[in-house]
N, C-alpha and C positions, 0 to 999 in steps of 0.2 A: 126645759132645754134638752136638746138632743145631744149636745156635746158637753163635756165636762167644763165647769167654770174654771177660768184661769185667773189667778190673782198674783200680781208681781209687785214686789217692793223694790224701789229704786232709791239708793242713797241712805237706806236704813235697814236694820234687821227686821225680819218678820215678827209681828206682834200677834199672838194668838187671839187676843180680844178684838183687835182691829180686823183681823182676817175673819173672825166669826161674825162681826157686824157687817162686813162686806158680803159674806155669803147669805146672811139673812136678807139684806136689801136686794141682792140679785134674785133670790128665790121669789120675792114679791113681784118681779117682772112678769112671771108667768100669768099673773092675774090680768095683765093688760094685753098680752099677745100670747095666744096658745101655740103659735107656730114659731116660737123663738128657736133658733138653731144653736147659738153660742153667745157667751158673754165673757169679755176679758176686762179686768179691772187692774189699772196700774195705780199704785199708791207711792207718791214721791215725797221726799223730805222737802219741806217748803223752803229751806235755806239753800238747797241744791237745785231744786226744780227750775227748769227753764220756762215751763208753762205757768200761767197765772193761777191754775188750780192744782192743789196737791193730789187730787184723785181724778182719774179720767176713765169713764167706762166706755167700752165699745160693745155694741150689741148687733147681732145679725139674725135675720129671720128669713124664712123661705117665702118667695113670692107666691101669691095665690094663683092657682091655675084655673082657667075657665073650662067648664065642662062642655 
């Protein structure tokens, strides 16, 4: 990834083990797309979250240019 990974915790304190697991999973994304620009992961408390999933990743990559 070209930009730093962003991890946000909503409705709960940051947990080092959860953050480490999220970083490990995000690092594996480079295996699938070499042109990833950024990744943002939001981890929410399931009791407070409005979304049905407690973690939601956002990934961006650069479009391929034709030569």
